[in-house]
Structure formats: C-alpha cells, structure tokens
N, C-alpha and C positions, 0 to 999 in steps of 0.2 A: 651243470648237474643233470644226469640222465633223466629224461622224463619231465623236466621242468617245462612249464608253459611260458612262452615268450609273450608278455603282455605289454611290451613297449609300443609306443605309437610312432609310426613312420609316416612321413609326409612326401607327397609328390607335387612338384611344381612344373615338371617338363611335360605339360599337358594341362588338363583341368586340375584345379587345386583339390587334392584328395588327402585323406588320412586313413590309415589302417591300423588296427590293433590285432596283431597276429595275422590271421587270414581273413578277418572281418573288416569290411569297409565301413567307416563311420559316416553318419549323416551330418554334414557340416552346416546344414541349414540354408537360409536364403543367400542370394548372391552377395549382398553387402557384408554378411557375416563371413563369407569365404574371403572377401576382399580384405577385411580386417585381419583374418588369419594370415593371408599372404603378406600383408605389410609387416606383421610380426615375424614371419618366417624369413623374409628378406633381411631382417635385422636381428636374426636369432641370437639369443644370449646377450642382447643389449637392450636396455630400457628404451621404450618409445613413448614419448608424452602423448596424452590424448589429443592435444591440439595438432600434433604432427600426424597422427592417424587420420584425423578429420581432413587435413590437407591432402594426404596421399589418396584416401579413398573417395572423397567427395569433390576435391578440387575447388572450382569456382562456384559450386552449388551445395554449400554445406547445409546440413539439416538444422532446424531450430533445436535449441538445447543439445548441441552437438556432443558435449561430454557425457550427457545422460544416455544418448543413443549409443555411443561407443561402449559405455558401461554395460548397457543391455546386451550388446553383441558379445562382449567379453564374457559376461555371465553365461550366455548360451554356449560359447565355446568351452567354458569350464565344465558345463554339464556333460558335454560330449566327450571331451578329452579326459576328464577325471570324474567319472560317474560315482566313484566310491568316496569322493570328498564330501565331508560333512558340511552342511550349510554354514556359511559365515566363517569357516575355517580357512586358513591359508593354504593355497594350492601348492602343488609340487612342480607342475609344468608351467602354468600360466600364473604369474605372480604380479603383484602391484608393488613397485619399489618407489623410492623418492623421485627417481627420474622418469617414471611412467610404467607402462605394462611391459613385462619381459617374458618371452617364451623360451624355456630351457629346452634345447635340442642337442642331443648327444651327437658326436661325430659319426657320420654315416647314416643318420636317421632321416635324411632327405635324399631324394634322387639327385639333386644338384651336387651334394657332397660326394655321393658315390661316383657320379660322372667325373668330377674333378679328380678324385682319388685314382680312378682307372686311367685317366689321361696322364697324370703325373707318373704313375707306375709304368705306363707305356713309354713315356719319354726316357725314363731311366733304363728300361730294357733296350730301347732303340740305341741309346748311347753305348750300351755294353755289347751291341752286336747281336742281341737275342731277338732276331727279327720276327720269328713266328710267334713268340710269346707276346711281343709288343703289338703285333697285328690283332691277336686274340683279345688283348686288353682294350684296344681301341674299338673293336667290334662290340665288346660288352658295354663299353661306355656309350656308344651311339645307339645301342638297342634300348637304352633307358628312355629315349625320347619317344613319347607316345603320340604327341600332337603338338600344336602350337603351344609354347610355354605360357603359363598363366592364362590359359584359354578362357575367354569370356570376360576378362577384367579390362576395363578401359581407363583412360586417364594418362596424363603425361608421365607419372612415376612408373606405372606398370609398362608403358610403352618403352621407356628407357631401359628398364630391367629386361624386357623381352628382347630388345635389340642387342643388349650386352650378352645375354645367353645365346642368342642366335649366332653372334660373332664367335663365341667360344666353340659352338658346335662346328662352325665352318672351319676353324683352325684344326679341330680334331679330325674332321673329314680329310683335310689336306695332309695331315701327318699319316693317317691310315693309307691314303693313296700312295704316298711316298714309300712307306714300308712295303706295301704289296708290290710296288714296282721293283724295289730292291730285292725282293724275294723271287723276281723273275716271272711274275704272274701277269705280264702285260696283256696277254691275249684275253684272259678272263676279266681283266680290269677294265678294258676299253668300253664295253657297253655301259658299265656303271659310271665311268668318267664322262661319257656323253651326257648322261642325265645330270650329273653333278655340275658340269660346266654350264648347262642351261639354267640350273638353279642358282649358281654363283657366277654370273658372266664376267665380273670384273676382278675375280680373285686370280691374280697372276701366278701365284704359286701353284694353284690347281691347273692352270693352263699349261704351265711348264711340265707338270707330270704328264698331262695328256699328250703334249708334243713328243716327249721322250718315249712314252709308251707306244705311240704310233710309229715312231722311227724304229724302235727295237722290234716292232712287229712287222717290219719290212714295208711300211706304208709312209715312205718319206714325203710323197706329194701331199698326203693328207696332213702330215705334221706341219708342213709349210703353210698349208691352207688354214690350219688352226691359228698359226701366228698372225696371218693376214686378217683373220676375223677379229681377234682381240685388238690388234693395232687399229683397225677401222673403228671399232667400238670406242676405244680410248680417244682417238683423234676427234671423232664426231661428238663425243660426250664432253670431253674435257679439253680438247685441243692439245693433247700431249701424246708422246710416244710411249711404248712400253718401257719397263725398267731396263737398266743396263744388263741385268742378269738374263732377262728373257731375250734381249737382242743378241747377246753372246750365244745363247743356246740356238737361236735361229741361224746365226752365221755358221755354227758348227754343224748343224743339220744340212745347211746348204753345201758345205764343203765335204759332207759325208765323213766327218771326223771319226776315225776308228775307236777313239777313246770313249765314245758315247755308247758303245755296245756294252751289254751286261758283262761284268767282270767274271762272273761265275755262271755255270749253267743252272737253269731252274731246278730246285730240289724236287724230288718226287712227292709232291703234296697235292691234295685235291684243290679244285678251283676255289679261290677266295670268295666267301660269302659277302655280298654287299652290306654296308652298314645299315641301309634302310631297304626294306623289301620292295617297296614300290615308290613312285614319285610322291613326295610328301605334299599334301594339300595345304600345309601351313607354312611353306617355305617363305623365309623372310629375305627377299632379294632386292637389290637396287632397282631392277627393272620394274618390279611390281611391289612396292613397299606396303607393309600392313598399315592401313590407315584406321584410326579409331572410328567407331561408328559416329561419334559426335562430329567428325570432320565432314560427314556427308549429310548432316542435318537430322539424323535419326533420333537425336535426343530431344527434339521438339515434341514432347509428350503433351498430354491433355492439360496438365497443370501449367506448362509453359505457354500454351495458347491462351489459357485463362488469365495468366499474368499479363500477357500482351494486351488482352482486351481491357483489363482493369486499369493499367497505366495509361492506355489510350483514352479511356473514358474520363480520366481526371481533368484534362484541359477542356474537353468538350462539355462536360456537365457543369463545370465552373465558369463556363463562357470565357475561357482563356486565363482567368485570374490565378488559377493554381498551376497552370502549365509551366511557367517559368520556375516557380519554387520546386516543382516535381523534377524538372530537368536539373535544377541545382543540387538536389539530393543525390541524383545519379552521378553528377560531376564530382561531388565531394567523395562519394564512396569509391569512385574509380580514379580519383586524383587527376582528373582530366581538365586542363586549362581550356581546351577547345569546347568541351561540353559546358564549361562554366560560362564562356562567352556566348554560347547558344542560349543558355538559360537567361542571361542578362538581356539578350536580344528579344526573346519571346516576351519577357516581362515588360520591357520597354515598349514594345509594339502594342501590347494589351493596354497599358496605362495611357499611351498617347491616343489610342482609339477611344478609350473611355472618356478621356478629357474632351476630345472632339465632339462626342455625343452630348456630353453634359453642357458644353458651352455653346451648342448650336441653338438656333431659333426653335420655337415651338412647332414649326412646320416639320412633320416627320419626313417630308420629301426633300428637305434642304440638301444641297450638295455636301456640305460639311458633315451633316449627320450621316449621310449615306457612306461617305468615306470612312468615318469612324466605325460604323457597323461592319463594313467590309474588312477593315484592318483587324478588328477584334476577332471576327469569325475566321479569317485567314490565319491569324496567329495561332488560334486554338486548334484548327485542323492540321496545320503543318507540324505543330508541336506534338499532337497526338500521333501522327504518322512517324515522326522521329523517335518518340519514346517506344512505339511498338516495334520499330526496327532494331533498336539497340538493347531492349530488355526482353528476355533475360540475356545476360552476357553469354556469347558463344565463344568457343575455343578460337584463340587468335591464330593458331598455327594452321596454315593451309596445307593441303596434301602436297602441293608442289614445293613448299618450303621444306617439308620433311624429306622429300626426295633429294632436293639440292643439298641439304645438310648431310644426308647419308653419303652422297657422292663426294662431298667435300671432305668428310671424315676419312673415307676410304682412300682418297687421293693423298691426303696428308699422312696417312699411315704407311702407304706404299711408296710415295714419292715426296718426302718432306721438303727436299730442295725445290722441286717444281711447285709445290704448294705455296712456299714462301714467295717464289717468283710471281705466281699468279695473284698474290695478295689475299689468299684464303684466310679468313679470320681477322682481316684488317679492313673493316668497313670505312675507315678514315682515308684509305688510299684508293686512287682510281684503279679499277680493274674490270675485266670483262667476264670474270667467272662469278656466276650467281651462286653463293654458298648458303643462301637461306638465312643470313644474319649471324653466322658463327663468329665468335670472338676468340682469338688466340690469346690465352691467358699468359703465355710466355713472351708475347711480342707486342700486344696492343698497348697503346699509351693509356695513362690514367683517365683521360677524357672519355675514351671508349669503354674502359672498365666500369665507369660510372653509369653506363647505360644498361648494365646487367640488372635484372630485377632485384630490388632490395639492397643494392650496393650503393652506399653513400660515398661522398667525396673522401671522407676519412678512411673508409674501408678500401676504396680503390688505391689510395696512397699507401696503405699498409700492404696490400698485395704487391704493388710495384716495388716497395722497399724490400719485402721479403725475397722476391725473386732476384733482386740485385745482390743482396748480401748472402743469401743461402743457396743461390743457384736456381736454375729453371725447375718448374714443376714437371713431374714425370707422369702423374695420373691424378684423377679426381680424388683418390684416397690420399694422395700427397697433400692436396689442398686442405683436407680435413685434418690430417695428421699434424700439420703446422698450425692448426687452430684458426684458420681463416674462414672456414665454413663448418657448419655442423655435419655430422654423418648420419644418414645418407645426405648427399648434397641435395638441396631443394630442387625438385624436378624442373621448375621454371628456369633455374640457373644451369643445371646439368644439360638441358637440351640446347643451350646456346654456347657453352664453353667448349673450346677446342684446345687440345694440348699437342702441339707439334714438337716432337722430340728433338731437342737442340743437338744432342750428341750424334744424330743421324745426318746433320748438315755439315757442309764443308766450312772451313774457316773463312770468315768474311761474308758468309751468306746472310747473316743476320743484318737487318737494317740498323 
C-alpha cells in the first residue's frame, strides 16, 4: 500500500546482535539479554525451553533461579520488540508455548536469511550461465557481513554457530571468485584473491581459483609458486598432499595446457568490486582461530576469585575436617571418580591425624602428637589449594584443541579418504594426527560413542543401530531429524562430533 509504514522488526546476526524497526535501531538491553535473543533467533520459529536457554547462554556458570532470570530477560525483550503489547497479554513475536519460548521471524527478516537467499539465487543464476547477475548476488550477500558474526557472545554454542556461519561465508567467497574468473576478470581479481588466500589459507578451492587467475594473467611462475605454498602448508600441517583436483590443475599449468585459457574474451565490464572493502578484522581462519575469552582466563572475575577464597577457607578454618566433604561435593557435582578418591584421601588423612593426636601422651612435644598435627595441617592446606585450583570450573577446551578440531574438520571435508586413513575421529585407533578429540559418528564404535557427553550405553547402541539400518549420517541436522538428539544439537556434543561423508569415499575405504 503506497505510503504505508513498515513497522516490522528485522534482526542482524552477521556482526553484533541488533534489531531495527523501520529505520530505527532498538535498544536490546544488557549483554545477557542480547544473548538470550540470539539463542532464540538461531532457533527462530521453534520453541526453546528455558532450561535450554540457560545452557546456551550461561553454560557451566548458570545463575541462581535460572528460569526466573530467563523470564526477566524475555520480558525485557518483549517490551523492546512489542512496545504496543498490553501487560500480561499474549505476544505476537515472542510467545510462550508448551515447548518453551518461541520467536516468530518472517523469511528475510534476519540478515542470515537474506545472505542465504542471495547465495541460493546466485547458485541458480550461475548454473544458468548468467554470470554477471550471479556475481552481483554474491557481492550483495557478502556485503551483509558487518563484523564477526554474533560479536561479543561467548560460549561453546555461539562459537559453534559462529564457525558454521564463517564456513558459509567462505564458501560464498569461493563461488564469487569462480564467477569473476569465468567473467574474465582475472586482472582485477588477483589483489583480492591474495587477501582472501591469506584469510583462508587451507581452502583448496580458493587456491585453485588463484592459480588459474595467475596463469590466465600470464604469471605462470607465480601460479606454480601458489601451488607449492599450499602443498607445503598441507604437508607441514597434516602430512598430506593437495587434492587430486589441485594436483591436476598444477600439472596442466606446468604443461602450459591451452585448454586452461579463458574460452571467451572478457566482456566490456568495469572491474569487479571485492566482496569486502578491506581486510576483515574478524576473520575466522585456521591459522588464527577465534578463541573465546574464557579460554584465556579472562572470565576470572571478582566473584570467581571470591569463590576460590571461600572454598579454600573451608578446609583451613575447619582444621581439615570439612576439606574431604567439600571435595566430595565437587566430585558428586562433576561426576568425577578421581575427585571422589581425592576427597576420601583428604578425609582419611585428617581422621588419621586427629586419632594420632587424641591417642598420644599428654606431652605436647611427643613425636606421635607432632606427626598427627603435621598430617592434619598438611591435609587441610593441600585440600585448600586443590579446591582453589578447580573451583570455579573452567572451560575444558583448550585453544590448541579448537585449532586441531578445525584442521581435522577441514581435512575431513576436503579429503575424506585421507581423513579416514589418518584415523581422524577414531580415538580408539593409533594415529599420528591430533584431532582434538573428534569422534566420527559414522565410523566410531559404540564404546567410543559412549564417551560423548550425555550419551549412555543405550544411546550409543541406538546410534550405531540407526546408522547400520538407515545408512550413514550426513549432517548434524540428520542426527536430530532421526530423533537421536534434540535440535539444536547440545554444544558439548556438537563440538566433538565429526561426520565424514561416506559417499565421498571409495569402496573398501571404510574399516
């Protein structure tokens, strides 16, 4: 309708989490409220239970009265997103269903939806040979990226979502580069390719475009040098050679194959604009992966230090008598046999020391009495230090593990046969490739599946039976669609699960 005002709310995730009504940006409140909104947006149009929101937003450090805290933030979001809603009335955008809170988002009302739609349109235009239009669609898609996606949000769930979005952007960049090369824009494309290759050093598809662009620009020696560079990187990093496709391209460049020349002369078009104006400071690359601040210890805030002091004071002030029980509480909460044994040891040492003191002579300087006092004090001090070190719980994933997993996933995606030969995702097999603890859900035996967080022996048997009878899993969504995990997949599981596509392997490659 002409003159109508667009009052729909649109959301941005490809950068800081934002919302706009028309041309006005909305104030989404504190960081945790934005994180709650992001968790709902990433599961748009699906109910998310409050307990799930707590896990996604707070992880191992949930607030007291978590459901009430979530309700408070949801109420704050409702006031921002639907200011016209009457108090205590049902909302239109953010509603409470039997399954949890659900955020209604129309198609195209998030920048992630718009990005995906432009990429799909570009793929269709590319297939139809409408290259200039495909390139324009991809440039539009890539221009939606303002900064690091979900900027400022930490935790395993948001890291996994950030890595997935970064991978989708990398694939779009590769297609854009291929289309521009098909248009004959190799000369204007080369400077941008140099930056993109530095950003994505292990993306072989992008390296192939760079090699071909250099060759078509009459720079054969540099094209061969580009191949040597990625081959050295792959060999030093993974101990593997480039893919067969890249090796074939290298051989054809060596032989000066005339079929590598552009089939048609470049059309009279202006130089292609790069998808990103300048080097992105938020690049998510294997060489320098984004590490959550918690991994560097920045989450040790004042209250964390206060908690360390309090738990350390328990065994000291109780002269060791409460040290063992305090450690036992931690062991039960973390289901740790090792901590349980430590708790028993501290308690036993304190009791033995106390008995020695009680049964000694009246002479305070007796040897037996002195040993008892020493045992009690030593047990209390060691237990205090132990508790202070392990409380509060710190993220288990080390930065180097994240790097290894990222390399392992990329190698499995681009070289599935080699990944299986190296034993990636198979911690039960001897191998020389450190994959950070990945588990191949299509190949690992039941005993290994049981090591996934929250997976019982019965659950592992069900997963193994399902892949046997219904075929291998193709994605994390496939795991959820078959009813084996809730969706979204719990982040502590998603960060470990690896899916090597069986259809990409040769017959007999599976163990």
